[in-house]
N, CA, C and O atoms as CSV, one atom per row, in Angstrom:
chain,resi,resn,atom,element,x,y,z
A,1,MET,N,N,-92.953,38.956,7.438
A,1,MET,CA,C,-93.221,39.667,8.590
A,1,MET,C,C,-92.601,40.679,8.713
A,1,MET,O,O,-93.310,40.845,9.706
A,2,GLN,N,N,-91.858,41.698,8.693
A,2,GLN,CA,C,-91.441,43.194,8.367
A,2,GLN,C,C,-92.096,43.764,7.737
A,2,GLN,O,O,-92.439,44.853,8.197
A,3,ALA,N,N,-92.540,43.437,6.594
A,3,ALA,CA,C,-93.621,44.230,5.313
A,3,ALA,C,C,-94.898,44.069,6.052
A,3,ALA,O,O,-95.649,45.042,6.119
A,4,ARG,N,N,-95.249,42.863,6.655
A,4,ARG,CA,C,-96.725,43.348,7.327
A,4,ARG,C,C,-97.013,44.708,7.741
A,4,ARG,O,O,-97.930,45.509,7.556
A,5,ALA,N,N,-95.599,44.681,8.543
A,5,ALA,CA,C,-95.968,45.717,9.756
A,5,ALA,C,C,-95.269,47.208,9.373
A,5,ALA,O,O,-94.840,47.978,10.232
A,6,ILE,N,N,-95.243,47.429,8.131
A,6,ILE,CA,C,-95.583,48.660,7.316
A,6,ILE,C,C,-96.468,49.278,6.420
A,6,ILE,O,O,-96.605,48.826,5.283
A,7,SER,N,N,-97.068,50.240,6.803
A,7,SER,CA,C,-98.160,50.477,6.335
A,7,SER,C,C,-98.015,52.228,5.560
A,7,SER,O,O,-99.023,52.932,5.504
A,8,LYS,N,N,-96.826,52.670,5.087
A,8,LYS,CA,C,-97.047,53.426,3.913
A,8,LYS,C,C,-96.524,52.730,2.876
A,8,LYS,O,O,-95.578,51.944,2.943
A,9,PHE,N,N,-97.566,53.227,1.279
A,9,PHE,CA,C,-97.393,52.341,0.395
A,9,PHE,C,C,-96.053,52.557,-0.334
A,9,PHE,O,O,-95.720,51.513,-0.895
A,10,GLY,N,N,-95.161,53.570,-0.517
A,10,GLY,CA,C,-93.939,53.695,-0.915
A,10,GLY,C,C,-92.739,52.763,0.068
A,10,GLY,O,O,-91.797,52.464,-0.665
A,11,ALA,N,N,-92.586,52.361,1.175
A,11,ALA,CA,C,-91.962,51.940,2.286
A,11,ALA,C,C,-92.546,50.424,1.707
A,11,ALA,O,O,-91.808,49.862,0.897
A,12,LEU,N,N,-93.901,49.696,2.099
A,12,LEU,CA,C,-94.118,48.716,1.840
A,12,LEU,C,C,-93.565,48.112,0.487
A,12,LEU,O,O,-93.163,46.954,0.595
A,13,ARG,N,N,-93.469,48.702,-0.805
A,13,ARG,CA,C,-93.411,48.273,-2.541
A,13,ARG,C,C,-91.321,48.234,-2.257
A,13,ARG,O,O,-90.490,47.418,-2.654
A,14,ARG,N,N,-91.224,49.050,-1.723
A,14,ARG,CA,C,-89.914,48.742,-1.576
A,14,ARG,C,C,-89.292,47.614,-0.529
A,14,ARG,O,O,-88.164,47.124,-0.477
A,15,GLN,N,N,-89.945,47.494,-0.078
A,15,GLN,CA,C,-89.786,46.057,1.157
A,15,GLN,C,C,-90.393,44.832,0.129
A,15,GLN,O,O,-89.890,43.718,-0.012
A,16,MET,N,N,-91.376,45.251,-0.413
A,16,MET,CA,C,-91.312,43.841,-1.364
A,16,MET,C,C,-90.778,43.600,-2.791
A,16,MET,O,O,-91.003,42.760,-3.663
A,17,GLN,N,N,-89.882,44.811,-2.660
A,17,GLN,CA,C,-89.449,44.578,-3.846
A,17,GLN,C,C,-87.646,43.940,-3.608
A,17,GLN,O,O,-86.867,43.464,-4.433
A,18,TYR,N,N,-87.501,44.189,-2.195
A,18,TYR,CA,C,-86.396,43.584,-1.317
A,18,TYR,C,C,-86.596,42.277,-1.351
A,18,TYR,O,O,-85.791,41.705,-2.086
A,19,ILE,N,N,-87.386,41.573,-0.818
A,19,ILE,CA,C,-88.035,40.380,-0.767
A,19,ILE,C,C,-87.560,39.963,-1.725
A,19,ILE,O,O,-86.524,39.304,-1.637
A,20,GLY,N,N,-88.329,40.277,-3.302
A,20,GLY,CA,C,-88.307,39.431,-4.326
A,20,GLY,C,C,-86.778,39.688,-5.187
A,20,GLY,O,O,-86.761,39.223,-6.327
A,21,ARG,N,N,-85.488,40.408,-4.699
A,21,ARG,CA,C,-84.425,40.198,-4.786
A,21,ARG,C,C,-83.661,39.103,-4.131
A,21,ARG,O,O,-82.773,38.435,-4.660
A,22,LEU,N,N,-84.039,39.016,-3.112
A,22,LEU,CA,C,-83.798,38.182,-2.171
A,22,LEU,C,C,-83.903,36.626,-2.519
A,22,LEU,O,O,-83.080,35.740,-2.289
A,23,MET,N,N,-85.365,36.535,-3.247
A,23,MET,CA,C,-85.579,35.494,-3.422
A,23,MET,C,C,-85.106,34.972,-5.144
A,23,MET,O,O,-85.129,33.817,-5.570
A,24,ARG,N,N,-84.840,35.784,-5.633
A,24,ARG,CA,C,-84.076,35.893,-7.051
A,24,ARG,C,C,-83.059,35.452,-7.055
A,24,ARG,O,O,-82.654,34.600,-7.848
A,25,GLU,N,N,-82.134,36.215,-5.697
A,25,GLU,CA,C,-80.491,35.699,-5.702
A,25,GLU,C,C,-80.669,34.201,-4.873
A,25,GLU,O,O,-79.704,33.448,-4.741
A,26,GLU,N,N,-81.492,34.002,-4.547
A,26,GLU,CA,C,-81.954,31.982,-3.817
A,26,GLU,C,C,-82.049,31.419,-5.219
A,26,GLU,O,O,-81.143,30.706,-5.652
A,27,GLY,N,N,-82.977,31.676,-5.849
A,27,GLY,CA,C,-83.020,30.828,-7.171
A,27,GLY,C,C,-83.680,29.555,-7.071
A,27,GLY,O,O,-84.252,29.133,-8.075
A,28,ASP,N,N,-83.690,28.658,-5.662
A,28,ASP,CA,C,-84.188,27.656,-6.272
A,28,ASP,C,C,-85.761,27.684,-5.277
A,28,ASP,O,O,-85.722,28.005,-4.089
A,29,SER,N,N,-86.739,27.399,-5.795
A,29,SER,CA,C,-87.702,27.900,-5.194
A,29,SER,C,C,-88.431,26.882,-4.245
A,29,SER,O,O,-89.386,27.167,-3.522
A,30,GLU,N,N,-87.547,25.058,-4.412
A,30,GLU,CA,C,-88.119,24.464,-3.640
A,30,GLU,C,C,-87.513,25.105,-2.000
A,30,GLU,O,O,-88.072,25.152,-0.904
A,31,THR,N,N,-86.270,25.496,-2.411
A,31,THR,CA,C,-85.119,25.394,-0.571
A,31,THR,C,C,-86.628,26.649,0.335
A,31,THR,O,O,-87.144,26.585,1.451
A,32,ILE,N,N,-86.856,27.687,-0.911
A,32,ILE,CA,C,-87.876,28.562,-0.390
A,32,ILE,C,C,-89.181,28.487,0.607
A,32,ILE,O,O,-89.623,29.245,1.470
A,33,ARG,N,N,-89.611,27.142,0.049
A,33,ARG,CA,C,-90.856,26.851,0.151
A,33,ARG,C,C,-90.724,25.880,0.788
A,33,ARG,O,O,-91.833,25.505,1.169
A,34,ALA,N,N,-89.772,25.108,1.198
A,34,ALA,CA,C,-89.564,24.058,2.475
A,34,ALA,C,C,-89.359,25.373,3.401
A,34,ALA,O,O,-90.194,25.314,4.304
A,35,ARG,N,N,-88.446,26.704,3.532
A,35,ARG,CA,C,-88.240,27.414,4.565
A,35,ARG,C,C,-89.481,27.797,4.975
A,35,ARG,O,O,-89.879,27.454,6.088
A,36,LEU,N,N,-90.243,28.542,4.152
A,36,LEU,CA,C,-91.638,28.952,4.594
A,36,LEU,C,C,-92.819,27.951,5.094
A,36,LEU,O,O,-93.786,28.300,5.770
A,37,ASP,N,N,-92.574,26.768,4.673
A,37,ASP,CA,C,-92.930,25.443,5.160
A,37,ASP,C,C,-92.813,25.417,6.622
A,37,ASP,O,O,-93.701,25.523,7.468
A,38,ALA,N,N,-91.510,25.250,6.762
A,38,ALA,CA,C,-90.793,25.185,7.989
A,38,ALA,C,C,-91.733,26.089,9.143
A,38,ALA,O,O,-92.295,25.577,10.111
A,39,TRP,N,N,-91.752,27.344,8.840
A,39,TRP,CA,C,-91.937,28.018,9.349
A,39,TRP,C,C,-93.701,28.453,9.722
A,39,TRP,O,O,-94.133,29.339,10.459
A,40,LYS,N,N,-94.196,27.767,9.157
A,40,LYS,CA,C,-95.789,27.774,9.201
A,40,LYS,C,C,-96.020,26.814,10.058
A,40,LYS,O,O,-96.891,26.994,10.909
A,41,GLY,N,N,-95.194,25.437,10.007
A,41,GLY,CA,C,-95.242,24.139,10.990
A,41,GLY,C,C,-95.586,23.417,9.822
A,41,GLY,O,O,-96.338,22.552,10.271
A,42,VAL,N,N,-95.509,23.254,8.716
A,42,VAL,CA,C,-96.724,21.966,7.935
A,42,VAL,C,C,-95.140,21.089,7.472
A,42,VAL,O,O,-93.950,21.301,7.706
A,43,SER,N,N,-95.411,20.720,7.205
A,43,SER,CA,C,-94.393,19.321,7.126
A,43,SER,C,C,-95.217,18.508,5.971
A,43,SER,O,O,-96.409,18.578,5.673
A,44,VAL,N,N,-94.083,17.653,5.386
A,44,VAL,CA,C,-93.690,17.291,3.701
A,44,VAL,C,C,-94.867,16.374,4.223
A,44,VAL,O,O,-95.840,16.251,3.479
A,45,GLU,N,N,-94.860,15.512,5.825
A,45,GLU,CA,C,-96.026,14.269,5.814
A,45,GLU,C,C,-96.853,14.947,6.158
A,45,GLU,O,O,-97.798,14.163,6.066
A,46,GLN,N,N,-97.450,16.254,6.661
A,46,GLN,CA,C,-98.189,16.576,6.849
A,46,GLN,C,C,-99.028,16.379,5.059
A,46,GLN,O,O,-99.795,15.589,4.509
A,47,THR,N,N,-98.522,17.232,4.826
A,47,THR,CA,C,-99.079,17.606,3.340
A,47,THR,C,C,-99.587,16.532,2.281
A,47,THR,O,O,-100.407,16.888,1.436
A,48,ALA,N,N,-98.989,14.881,2.320
A,48,ALA,CA,C,-98.800,14.282,1.688
A,48,ALA,C,C,-100.274,13.445,2.314
A,48,ALA,O,O,-101.063,12.836,1.593
A,49,ARG,N,N,-100.373,13.570,3.542
A,49,ARG,CA,C,-101.341,12.678,4.067
A,49,ARG,C,C,-102.798,13.578,3.638
A,49,ARG,O,O,-103.901,13.052,3.484
A,50,LEU,N,N,-102.526,14.918,3.504
A,50,LEU,CA,C,-103.831,15.717,3.288
A,50,LEU,C,C,-103.910,15.165,1.738
A,50,LEU,O,O,-104.986,14.598,1.544
A,51,HIS,N,N,-103.266,15.181,0.875
A,51,HIS,CA,C,-103.572,14.841,-0.309
A,51,HIS,C,C,-104.185,13.544,-0.477
A,51,HIS,O,O,-105.246,13.394,-1.082
A,52,LEU,N,N,-103.289,12.263,0.243
A,52,LEU,CA,C,-103.864,11.109,0.398
A,52,LEU,C,C,-105.588,11.116,0.587
A,52,LEU,O,O,-106.313,10.503,-0.197
A,53,ILE,N,N,-106.138,11.941,1.803
A,53,ILE,CA,C,-107.263,11.530,2.202
A,53,ILE,C,C,-108.053,12.752,1.176
A,53,ILE,O,O,-109.246,12.466,1.078
A,54,GLU,N,N,-107.682,14.057,0.379
A,54,GLU,CA,C,-108.226,14.440,-0.392
A,54,GLU,C,C,-108.438,13.425,-1.725
A,54,GLU,O,O,-109.521,13.372,-2.308
A,55,ARG,N,N,-107.328,12.670,-2.111
A,55,ARG,CA,C,-107.891,11.594,-2.943
A,55,ARG,C,C,-109.017,10.503,-2.589
A,55,ARG,O,O,-109.943,10.018,-3.239
A,56,TRP,N,N,-108.671,10.374,-1.639
A,56,TRP,CA,C,-109.530,9.190,-1.662
A,56,TRP,C,C,-111.315,9.949,-1.191
A,56,TRP,O,O,-112.337,9.262,-1.208
A,57,ARG,N,N,-111.291,11.159,-0.884
A,57,ARG,CA,C,-112.614,11.718,-1.049
A,57,ARG,C,C,-113.152,11.433,-2.616
A,57,ARG,O,O,-114.140,10.773,-2.937
A,58,ILE,N,N,-112.202,12.131,-3.493
A,58,ILE,CA,C,-112.700,12.389,-4.522
A,58,ILE,C,C,-113.243,10.673,-5.495
A,58,ILE,O,O,-114.255,10.428,-6.152
A,59,ARG,N,N,-112.352,10.044,-5.248
A,59,ARG,CA,C,-112.611,8.612,-5.603
A,59,ARG,C,C,-113.970,7.932,-4.980
A,59,ARG,O,O,-114.624,7.043,-5.527
A,60,LEU,N,N,-114.229,8.507,-3.800
A,60,LEU,CA,C,-115.267,7.865,-3.241
A,60,LEU,C,C,-116.692,8.419,-3.944
A,60,LEU,O,O,-117.559,7.618,-4.293
A,61,LEU,N,N,-116.890,10.291,-4.167
A,61,LEU,CA,C,-117.249,10.513,-4.898
A,61,LEU,C,C,-117.616,10.174,-6.477
A,61,LEU,O,O,-118.656,10.325,-7.119
A,62,ASN,N,N,-116.510,9.730,-6.772
A,62,ASN,CA,C,-116.719,9.391,-8.669
A,62,ASN,C,C,-116.607,7.727,-8.750
A,62,ASN,O,O,-116.668,7.147,-9.834
A,63,ASP,N,N,-116.429,6.997,-7.436
A,63,ASP,CA,C,-115.946,5.869,-7.989
A,63,ASP,C,C,-117.178,4.673,-7.447
A,63,ASP,O,O,-116.785,4.298,-6.342
A,64,GLU,N,N,-117.795,4.332,-7.611
A,64,GLU,CA,C,-118.533,3.185,-6.562
A,64,GLU,C,C,-117.862,2.244,-5.991
A,64,GLU,O,O,-118.076,1.854,-4.844
A,65,LYS,N,N,-117.036,1.827,-6.714
A,65,LYS,CA,C,-115.590,0.744,-6.168
A,65,LYS,C,C,-115.105,1.297,-5.188
A,65,LYS,O,O,-115.175,0.626,-4.158
A,66,ALA,N,N,-114.702,2.131,-5.115
A,66,ALA,CA,C,-113.875,2.990,-4.131
A,66,ALA,C,C,-114.530,2.510,-2.583
A,66,ALA,O,O,-113.806,2.137,-1.660
A,67,LEU,N,N,-115.606,2.573,-2.521
A,67,LEU,CA,C,-115.652,2.516,-0.974
A,67,LEU,C,C,-115.581,0.917,-0.581
A,67,LEU,O,O,-116.366,0.652,0.329
A,68,GLU,N,N,-114.906,-0.083,-1.004
A,68,GLU,CA,C,-115.085,-1.490,-1.305
A,68,GLU,C,C,-113.632,-1.826,-0.685
A,68,GLU,O,O,-113.242,-2.654,0.138
A,69,GLU,N,N,-112.809,-0.496,-1.685
A,69,GLU,CA,C,-111.463,-1.240,-1.552
A,69,GLU,C,C,-111.022,0.116,-0.235
A,69,GLU,O,O,-110.174,-0.282,0.564
A,70,LEU,N,N,-111.327,1.011,-0.090
A,70,LEU,CA,C,-111.189,1.909,1.458
A,70,LEU,C,C,-111.204,0.798,2.819
A,70,LEU,O,O,-110.352,0.720,3.704
A,71,ILE,N,N,-112.636,-0.131,2.639
A,71,ILE,CA,C,-113.018,-0.758,3.444
A,71,ILE,C,C,-111.953,-2.072,3.588
A,71,ILE,O,O,-111.778,-2.589,4.691
A,72,ILE,N,N,-111.530,-2.371,2.848
A,72,ILE,CA,C,-110.339,-3.619,2.542
A,72,ILE,C,C,-109.170,-2.595,3.229
A,72,ILE,O,O,-108.560,-3.206,4.106
A,73,GLU,N,N,-108.901,-1.799,3.133
A,73,GLU,CA,C,-107.424,-0.915,3.350
A,73,GLU,C,C,-107.590,-1.024,4.768
A,73,GLU,O,O,-106.759,-1.509,5.536
A,74,TYR,N,N,-108.721,-0.542,5.080
A,74,TYR,CA,C,-109.013,0.317,6.453
A,74,TYR,C,C,-110.539,-0.166,7.079
A,74,TYR,O,O,-111.606,0.447,7.051
A,75,PRO,N,N,-110.132,-1.831,7.789
A,75,PRO,CA,C,-111.340,-1.827,8.120
A,75,PRO,C,C,-111.826,-1.372,9.101
A,75,PRO,O,O,-112.847,-2.035,9.284
A,76,GLY,N,N,-111.727,-0.568,9.943
A,76,GLY,CA,C,-112.406,0.154,11.028
A,76,GLY,C,C,-113.118,1.222,10.722
A,76,GLY,O,O,-113.600,1.837,11.673
A,77,ALA,N,N,-113.390,1.757,9.248
A,77,ALA,CA,C,-114.103,2.495,8.882
A,77,ALA,C,C,-115.538,2.120,9.023
A,77,ALA,O,O,-115.988,0.976,9.080
A,78,ASP,N,N,-116.342,3.499,9.084
A,78,ASP,CA,C,-117.895,3.325,9.599
A,78,ASP,C,C,-118.328,3.209,7.682
A,78,ASP,O,O,-118.032,3.958,6.752
A,79,ILE,N,N,-119.109,1.949,7.732
A,79,ILE,CA,C,-119.578,2.146,6.325
A,79,ILE,C,C,-120.308,3.230,6.390
A,79,ILE,O,O,-119.943,4.317,5.942
A,80,GLN,N,N,-121.660,2.958,7.094
A,80,GLN,CA,C,-123.235,3.045,6.863
A,80,GLN,C,C,-122.338,5.015,6.893
A,80,GLN,O,O,-122.473,5.756,5.920
A,81,GLN,N,N,-121.775,5.322,7.781
A,81,GLN,CA,C,-121.856,6.521,7.984
A,81,GLN,C,C,-121.398,7.798,6.502
A,81,GLN,O,O,-122.023,8.758,6.050
A,82,LEU,N,N,-119.658,7.016,6.030
A,82,LEU,CA,C,-119.327,6.964,4.375
A,82,LEU,C,C,-120.651,7.277,3.908
A,82,LEU,O,O,-121.226,8.366,3.877
A,83,ARG,N,N,-121.077,6.013,3.511
A,83,ARG,CA,C,-122.575,6.002,2.499
A,83,ARG,C,C,-123.146,6.963,3.059
A,83,ARG,O,O,-123.641,7.416,2.027
A,84,THR,N,N,-123.467,7.608,3.787
A,84,THR,CA,C,-124.517,8.700,3.938
A,84,THR,C,C,-123.875,10.144,3.636
A,84,THR,O,O,-124.650,10.968,3.151
A,85,LEU,N,N,-122.603,10.527,3.858
A,85,LEU,CA,C,-121.805,11.412,3.396
A,85,LEU,C,C,-121.515,11.495,2.231
A,85,LEU,O,O,-121.369,12.594,1.696
A,86,MET,N,N,-121.355,10.239,1.518
A,86,MET,CA,C,-121.299,9.776,0.148
A,86,MET,C,C,-122.416,10.447,-0.492
A,86,MET,O,O,-122.161,11.272,-1.369
A,87,ARG,N,N,-123.596,10.209,-0.176
A,87,ARG,CA,C,-124.635,10.113,-0.846
A,87,ARG,C,C,-125.203,12.166,-0.691
A,87,ARG,O,O,-125.546,13.104,-1.410
A,88,ASN,N,N,-125.002,11.892,0.481
A,88,ASN,CA,C,-125.299,13.850,0.647
A,88,ASN,C,C,-124.243,14.723,0.135
A,88,ASN,O,O,-124.512,15.920,0.233
A,89,ALA,N,N,-123.158,14.449,-0.364
A,89,ALA,CA,C,-122.718,15.307,-1.043
A,89,ALA,C,C,-122.826,15.373,-2.311
A,89,ALA,O,O,-122.969,16.421,-2.939
A,90,LYS,N,N,-122.767,14.276,-2.773
A,90,LYS,CA,C,-123.618,14.092,-4.319
A,90,LYS,C,C,-124.966,14.987,-4.863
A,90,LYS,O,O,-125.312,15.552,-5.900
A,91,ARG,N,N,-125.394,14.796,-3.768
A,91,ARG,CA,C,-127.066,15.849,-3.905
A,91,ARG,C,C,-127.225,17.241,-3.571
A,91,ARG,O,O,-128.105,18.053,-3.856
A,92,GLU,N,N,-125.542,17.367,-2.505
A,92,GLU,CA,C,-125.589,19.158,-2.296
A,92,GLU,C,C,-125.268,19.532,-3.357
A,92,GLU,O,O,-125.958,20.417,-3.863
A,93,ALA,N,N,-124.060,18.987,-4.127
A,93,ALA,CA,C,-123.258,19.221,-5.317
A,93,ALA,C,C,-124.552,18.987,-6.733
A,93,ALA,O,O,-124.566,19.919,-7.537
A,94,GLU,N,N,-125.110,18.342,-6.883
A,94,GLU,CA,C,-126.745,18.450,-7.594
A,94,GLU,C,C,-127.426,19.600,-7.669
A,94,GLU,O,O,-127.732,20.252,-8.667
A,95,ALA,N,N,-127.629,19.789,-6.581
A,95,ALA,CA,C,-128.677,21.588,-6.306
A,95,ALA,C,C,-127.989,22.408,-5.907
A,95,ALA,O,O,-128.484,23.139,-5.049
A,96,SER,N,N,-126.624,22.656,-6.311
A,96,SER,CA,C,-125.610,23.585,-6.008
A,96,SER,C,C,-126.300,24.550,-3.995
A,96,SER,O,O,-126.898,25.615,-3.841
A,97,LYS,N,N,-125.852,23.595,-2.996
A,97,LYS,CA,C,-125.966,23.738,-1.756
A,97,LYS,C,C,-124.582,24.034,-1.370
A,97,LYS,O,O,-123.764,24.014,-2.290
A,98,PRO,N,N,-124.196,24.282,-0.292
A,98,PRO,CA,C,-123.091,24.460,0.417
A,98,PRO,C,C,-122.664,23.000,0.669
A,98,PRO,O,O,-123.437,22.161,1.132
A,99,PRO,N,N,-121.347,22.745,0.327
A,99,PRO,CA,C,-120.524,21.532,0.380
A,99,PRO,C,C,-120.611,20.751,2.078
A,99,PRO,O,O,-119.924,19.735,2.176
A,100,LYS,N,N,-121.384,21.169,3.336
A,100,LYS,CA,C,-121.812,20.177,4.589
A,100,LYS,C,C,-121.222,18.966,4.450
A,100,LYS,O,O,-120.305,18.609,5.190
A,101,SER,N,N,-121.603,18.387,3.689
A,101,SER,CA,C,-121.610,16.702,4.380
A,101,SER,C,C,-120.188,16.968,2.605
A,101,SER,O,O,-120.645,16.206,1.753
A,102,PHE,N,N,-119.776,17.199,2.412
A,102,PHE,CA,C,-118.629,17.277,1.084
A,102,PHE,C,C,-117.377,17.556,2.640
A,102,PHE,O,O,-116.747,16.526,2.882
A,103,ARG,N,N,-117.107,18.496,3.381
A,103,ARG,CA,C,-116.248,18.799,4.095
A,103,ARG,C,C,-116.819,17.505,5.008
A,103,ARG,O,O,-116.029,16.568,5.121
A,104,GLU,N,N,-117.686,17.421,5.446
A,104,GLU,CA,C,-117.810,16.177,6.612
A,104,GLU,C,C,-117.439,14.712,6.315
A,104,GLU,O,O,-117.359,13.694,7.003
A,105,LEU,N,N,-117.228,15.037,4.899
A,105,LEU,CA,C,-116.526,13.449,4.251
A,105,LEU,C,C,-115.128,13.748,4.927
A,105,LEU,O,O,-114.840,13.036,5.889
A,106,PHE,N,N,-114.304,14.636,4.567
A,106,PHE,CA,C,-113.075,14.417,4.638
A,106,PHE,C,C,-112.861,14.326,6.023
A,106,PHE,O,O,-112.338,13.268,6.371
A,107,HIS,N,N,-113.156,15.267,7.057
A,107,HIS,CA,C,-113.214,14.558,8.364
A,107,HIS,C,C,-113.412,13.549,8.539
A,107,HIS,O,O,-112.481,12.879,8.988
A,108,VAL,N,N,-114.582,12.960,8.311
A,108,VAL,CA,C,-113.988,11.882,8.789
A,108,VAL,C,C,-113.293,10.491,7.960
A,108,VAL,O,O,-113.319,9.341,8.399
A,109,LEU,N,N,-112.776,10.863,6.865
A,109,LEU,CA,C,-112.058,10.073,6.386
A,109,LEU,C,C,-110.327,10.417,6.575
A,109,LEU,O,O,-109.417,9.851,5.970
A,110,ARG,N,N,-110.208,11.460,7.550
A,110,ARG,CA,C,-108.811,11.897,8.646
A,110,ARG,C,C,-109.495,11.695,9.233
A,110,ARG,O,O,-109.572,12.893,9.501
A,111,GLU,N,N,-110.314,11.228,9.897
A,111,GLU,CA,C,-110.088,10.324,11.477
A,111,GLU,C,C,-110.210,8.558,10.965
A,111,GLU,O,O,-109.502,7.700,11.492
A,112,THR,N,N,-111.059,8.294,10.047
A,112,THR,CA,C,-110.086,7.302,9.749
A,112,THR,C,C,-108.847,6.296,9.007
A,112,THR,O,O,-108.546,5.106,9.090
A,113,LEU,N,N,-108.488,7.116,8.484
A,113,LEU,CA,C,-107.178,7.469,8.080
A,113,LEU,C,C,-105.975,7.319,9.364
A,113,LEU,O,O,-105.141,6.413,9.366
A,114,ASN,N,N,-106.055,8.263,10.312
A,114,ASN,CA,C,-105.388,8.298,11.615
A,114,ASN,C,C,-105.665,7.365,12.326
A,114,ASN,O,O,-104.708,6.644,12.606
A,115,SER,N,N,-106.787,7.045,12.805
A,115,SER,CA,C,-106.855,5.991,13.859
A,115,SER,C,C,-106.314,4.794,13.517
A,115,SER,O,O,-105.875,4.117,14.446
A,116,GLN,N,N,-106.191,4.112,11.757
A,116,GLN,CA,C,-105.202,2.878,11.169
A,116,GLN,C,C,-104.037,3.389,11.629
A,116,GLN,O,O,-103.485,2.656,12.449
A,117,HIS,N,N,-103.422,4.501,11.352
A,117,HIS,CA,C,-101.956,3.970,11.226
A,117,HIS,C,C,-101.454,4.932,12.346
A,117,HIS,O,O,-100.465,5.638,12.145
A,118,ASP,N,N,-102.213,4.964,13.665
A,118,ASP,CA,C,-101.395,5.262,15.050
A,118,ASP,C,C,-101.233,4.369,15.773
A,118,ASP,O,O,-100.625,4.532,16.830
């Protein structure tokens, strides 16, 4: 945070070298990453949750049987909305259009998975 406030190039370079030295002395990148995540407010559970949602989205777009598995595991899922978003996301990708449905699919999956685990 101190380095962000420095505007002079030479001072910024020295500050970055100092930060690099501190990181090398620490040695353990996982400790550094955990500390940064704690400062950002990101937990390991949240990260794992986002990865789970992303894996479901990829599976739904690449595997036709994935929707059936999702419905079994999360019975409250809106099947019609998911099918529509899957179809639209595939069309957008083929037509090289902006990934609006691709993003919306992620949001719907997040709501579905969160509502089942709360």
